[in-house]
C-alpha positions in Angstrom: -6.7 15.2 7.7 -7.0 16.0 3.3 -9.8 16.0 0.8 -11.1 13.2 -0.6 -13.8 12.7 -3.4 -15.2 9.6 -4.9 -16.4 9.3 -8.6 -19.5 6.8 -9.1 -18.7 5.3 -12.8 -16.0 5.1 -14.8 -17.4 5.9 -18.3 -16.5 9.2 -19.8 -18.6 11.3 -17.8 -17.2 9.7 -14.9 -13.9 9.8 -16.0 -13.0 13.0 -17.2 -14.6 14.2 -14.7 -12.2 12.4 -12.3 -9.1 14.0 -14.3 -10.6 17.6 -14.1 -10.7 17.1 -9.9 -7.4 15.6 -9.8 -6.2 18.3 -11.9 -7.4 20.9 -10.0 -4.9 20.0 -7.0 -7.2 20.4 -3.7 -7.7 16.5 -2.9 -5.9 14.0 -1.3 -6.8 11.4 -3.1 -9.9 11.1 -5.7 -11.4 7.4 -6.2 -12.9 5.9 -9.3 -15.2 2.9 -9.3 -17.0 1.1 -11.5 -18.7 -2.2 -12.6 -16.7 -3.1 -15.5 -13.7 -5.4 -14.2 -10.1 -3.7 -13.6 -11.8 -0.8 -15.9 -11.0 2.3 -13.0 -7.9 0.5 -11.7 -6.5 0.9 -15.6 -7.8 5.2 -15.7 -6.5 5.5 -12.0 -3.5 3.8 -13.5 -3.5 6.1 -16.8 -4.1 9.3 -14.4 -1.7 9.1 -12.1 1.0 8.4 -15.1 0.2 12.2 -16.3 1.0 13.7 -12.8 4.7 14.2 -13.7 3.4 15.9 -17.0 0.4 18.0 -15.9 2.1 18.7 -12.1 -0.2 17.7 -9.6 -0.1 15.6 -6.4 -3.9 14.0 -6.2 -3.8 10.4 -6.7 -6.3 8.3 -8.3 -7.4 5.1 -7.3 -9.1 3.1 -9.2 -11.9 0.4 -7.5 -14.0 -2.2 -9.2 -16.9 -3.0 -7.5 -19.6 -6.1 -7.1 -23.4 -6.3 -7.3 -23.2 -6.7 -3.5 -21.6 -3.4 -2.0 -17.4 -5.0 -2.9 -15.2 -2.8 -3.3 -17.3 0.3 -1.8 -15.2 0.2 1.0 -12.5 2.1 -1.0 -14.8 5.1 -1.0 -15.1 5.1 3.3 -14.1 9.0 4.2 -15.4 10.9 0.9 -16.3 14.6 1.3 -18.4 14.3 -1.6 -19.5 12.0 -4.1 -20.2 12.2 -7.6 -22.6 9.8 -8.7 -22.2 9.8 -12.9 -23.5 5.7 -12.9 -26.0 4.6 -15.4 -26.9 4.0 -19.0 -26.6 7.2 -21.1 -28.9 8.3 -24.2 -28.9 6.8 -27.1 -30.2 8.9 -30.7 -33.7 9.6 -30.4 -34.1 8.5 -26.6 -35.4 10.9 -24.2 -34.2 11.3 -21.1 -37.1 10.0 -19.6 -36.5 6.8 -21.4 -33.9 5.8 -19.2 -35.7 6.2 -15.8 -36.9 2.4 -14.8 -33.0 1.4 -15.8 -31.1 4.3 -14.1 -33.7 4.4 -11.1 -32.0 0.6 -10.1 -28.7 1.3 -10.6 -28.6 4.8 -8.3 -30.6 3.6 -5.7 -28.0 1.1 -5.4 -24.9 3.2 -5.9 -26.7 5.1 -3.1 -27.6 2.9 -0.4 -23.8 1.9 -0.6 -22.5 5.8 -0.3 -25.1 6.1 2.8 -22.9 2.6 4.3 -19.6 4.0 3.3 -19.5 7.4 3.1 -22.3 9.0 5.6 -20.8 12.6 6.1 -20.7 13.3 1.7 -21.8 15.5 -0.2 -23.7 13.8 -3.0 -23.9 15.3 -6.3 -25.9 13.5 -9.0 -25.7 14.2 -13.0 -27.5 10.3 -13.9 -30.4 10.7 -16.0 -33.1 11.3 -16.2 -31.5 14.5 -13.9 -33.8 15.6 -11.4 -35.7 12.4 -10.5 -32.8 10.6 -10.1 -31.8 13.4 -7.3 -34.3 12.7 -5.8 -34.5 9.7 -5.6 -30.4 9.3 -4.5 -32.0 11.7 -1.6 -34.3 9.6 -0.4 -32.0 6.0 -0.6 -29.4 7.4 0.9 -31.1 9.4 3.8 -29.0 12.0 3.9 -30.9 15.7 4.6 -32.0 17.2 1.5 -29.6 19.9 1.1 -26.7 17.4 1.3 -27.9 15.7 -2.2 -28.2 18.0 -5.3 -27.6 17.5 -9.1 -26.0 18.8 -11.6 -27.9 20.5 -14.6 -28.3 24.2 -14.3 -24.8 24.6 -14.8 -24.4 22.8 -18.2 -28.0 24.3 -19.9 -26.7 27.3 -19.0 -23.1 27.1 -20.4 -25.1 25.9 -23.5 -27.3 28.4 -23.5 -24.1 31.3 -22.8 -22.1 29.2 -26.1 -24.9 29.7 -28.2 -25.5 33.3 -27.4 -21.5 34.1 -27.7 -21.4 32.2 -31.3 -24.4 34.0 -32.9 -22.8 37.5 -31.4 -19.0 36.8 -31.9 -18.1 38.0 -28.5 -15.9 36.8 -25.8 -17.7 33.4 -23.8 -16.6 35.9 -20.7 -19.0 38.5 -21.7 -22.3 36.4 -22.3 -24.3 36.1 -18.6 -26.9 34.0 -19.0 -29.2 31.6 -16.1 -31.3 28.4 -17.2 -33.8 27.4 -13.9 -36.3 24.9 -13.9 -35.9 21.0 -15.0 -33.0 19.3 -16.9 -35.3 19.0 -19.7 -38.4 19.6 -21.1 -39.6 21.8 -18.7 -35.9 24.2 -18.8 -36.7 28.0 -17.4 -34.3 29.9 -19.2 -34.2 33.1 -17.6 -33.5 36.4 -20.6 -34.3 39.0 -18.1 -31.0 37.8 -16.5 -28.9 37.2 -19.9 -27.0 39.8 -20.6 -23.7 40.9 -23.2 -21.2 42.9 -21.8 -23.4 44.6 -19.0 -26.2 44.6 -21.8 -29.4 42.8 -21.7 -29.4 40.1 -24.3 -33.1 41.7 -25.4 -31.6 44.9 -27.0 -28.7 42.6 -29.1 -31.1 40.3 -30.3 -34.7 39.5 -31.5 -37.2 37.2 -29.5 -37.9 35.4 -32.4 -33.9 34.5 -32.0 -33.5 34.0 -28.3 -35.8 31.8 -28.2 -34.4 29.4 -30.9 -31.1 30.1 -29.1 -34.1 28.8 -25.8 -34.9 26.0 -27.8 -31.6 24.7 -29.0 -30.7 25.1 -25.4 -33.4 22.5 -24.1 -32.3 19.9 -26.9 -28.4 20.8 -26.4 -28.0 17.2 -24.8 -30.1 15.7 -27.9 -28.2 17.6 -30.3 -25.0 16.0 -29.1 -25.8 12.4 -28.9 -27.6 12.6 -32.3 -24.0 13.5 -33.9 -22.3 11.1 -31.7 -23.9 8.3 -32.2 -23.3 6.4 -29.6 -23.2 7.6 -26.1 -23.5 11.4 -25.0 -22.2 14.7 -24.3 -19.2 14.4 -21.6 -17.1 17.5 -21.5 -19.5 20.3 -20.3 -21.1 18.3 -18.0 -17.8 17.2 -16.2 -16.7 20.1 -16.3 -20.0 21.6 -14.7 -19.7 18.3 -12.6 -16.2 19.2 -11.5 -16.8 22.8 -10.2 -19.3 21.8 -8.2 -17.9 19.2 -6.1 -14.5 22.4 -6.0 -17.4 24.7 -4.2 -17.9 22.2 -1.9 -14.9 20.8 -1.0 -13.5 24.7 -1.2 -16.4 25.7 0.8 -16.3 28.4 -1.6 -20.2 29.5 -1.1 -20.1 29.9 -4.7 -23.4 31.0 -6.5 -24.5 28.5 -8.9 -27.5 26.9 -10.9 -28.0 23.6 -9.7 -30.9 21.4 -8.7 -31.6 21.5 -5.1 -34.4 20.9 -2.5 -36.7 24.3 -2.3 -39.2 24.8 0.6 -40.1 28.0 0.3 -38.5 29.6 -2.9 -40.5 31.6 -5.8 -43.6 30.0 -3.8 -42.5 26.5 -4.5 -42.2 23.7 -1.8 -41.3 20.2 -1.6 -39.5 19.4 -4.5 -36.0 19.0 -6.4 -35.6 22.0 -9.0 -33.0 23.8 -10.9 -32.4 27.4 -8.7 -29.6 29.4 -8.2 -27.4 27.6 -4.8 -25.1 29.0 -2.6 -22.9 25.6 -2.8 -20.3 24.8 0.3 -19.2 22.4 2.4 -22.7 21.0 3.9 -23.6 21.2 -0.4 -26.1 23.6 -0.3 -26.4 26.5 1.8 -28.9 28.4 1.0 -31.8 28.8 -2.4 -30.7 32.1 -3.3 -34.0 33.9 -5.4 -33.2 36.4 -8.1 -35.9 38.8 -9.3 -38.2 36.4 -12.1 -40.5 38.5 -14.7 -43.9 36.6 -14.1 -43.3 34.7 -17.4 -40.5 33.7 -15.6 -41.9 32.5 -12.6 -44.8 31.4 -14.2 -42.6 28.9 -16.2 -40.4 27.9 -13.0 -43.6 26.4 -11.4 -44.8 25.0 -14.2 -41.8 23.0 -14.4 -41.8 22.2 -10.3 -45.2 20.9 -11.1 -44.1 18.7 -13.8 -40.8 17.6 -11.8 -42.9 17.2 -8.8 -45.0 14.4 -10.4 -42.5 12.4 -11.6 -40.4 12.8 -8.8 -43.5 11.2 -6.3 -42.5 8.2 -8.8 -39.4 7.4 -7.7 -39.6 6.3 -4.3 -41.4 3.0 -5.3 -38.1 2.7 -8.2 
């Protein structure tokens, strides 16, 4: 039985994620769905016609879905479902401004995923990320390990890029880590940041590191402000696709993701950005790393901030 992955939402983020997943050539089928009639079918046709050029066999299937779940039978048997559906940010909007409208969309999608792909691992990328991940778990009723969110990989990638640019070194030489929430309570972990194995603190002043941290925290807003319409999708789709690949290959790769935390770091009962081993069952385990006192305090602060908001999503 070949692997099947579904991407819900055929905007720039969703369609680029579908392209990356198809080009891996590890799935039999990539399903792309959207509520805009004909859009996913058209994109699928276009992607399939790139197969002879790029040399992959994965078939892309496009499917328009309706307000009452019409068309969702196309996702049946998916091993992984990536939920990108929802409105993107406009300049000046925070991720939280999207809460009400995207909650309705994510709830409806999640209920259909539970109906048609009951064994799938769900990767949520809709904003506000931490809250939508919690909502997707509630709406699917799936075990918490099978619902996770994409945030930490993207934030970590942005941090690494900024460090590499600042020091004029290859990105491959940079190791960074961000935990916490995808937003204002993001917790970069400078103690885990190195360049060619040397601590970042030896190469950049504390002020400069803090400047890069702030830029990372605002990384999405910076792109939104420049684009003026829509939001980032190349780096976010790369992150979501890598997570889906780790699930499909049951690789056990340790990645920074939004996962259910239950006792790790002395924090319980909340979806939070942590490092976790990812495989066929979703989150195999949360991997704790040694943090400084201030980093741990920041993570606990982030947990309480998102806990309050996640408590509200159950009623949305």
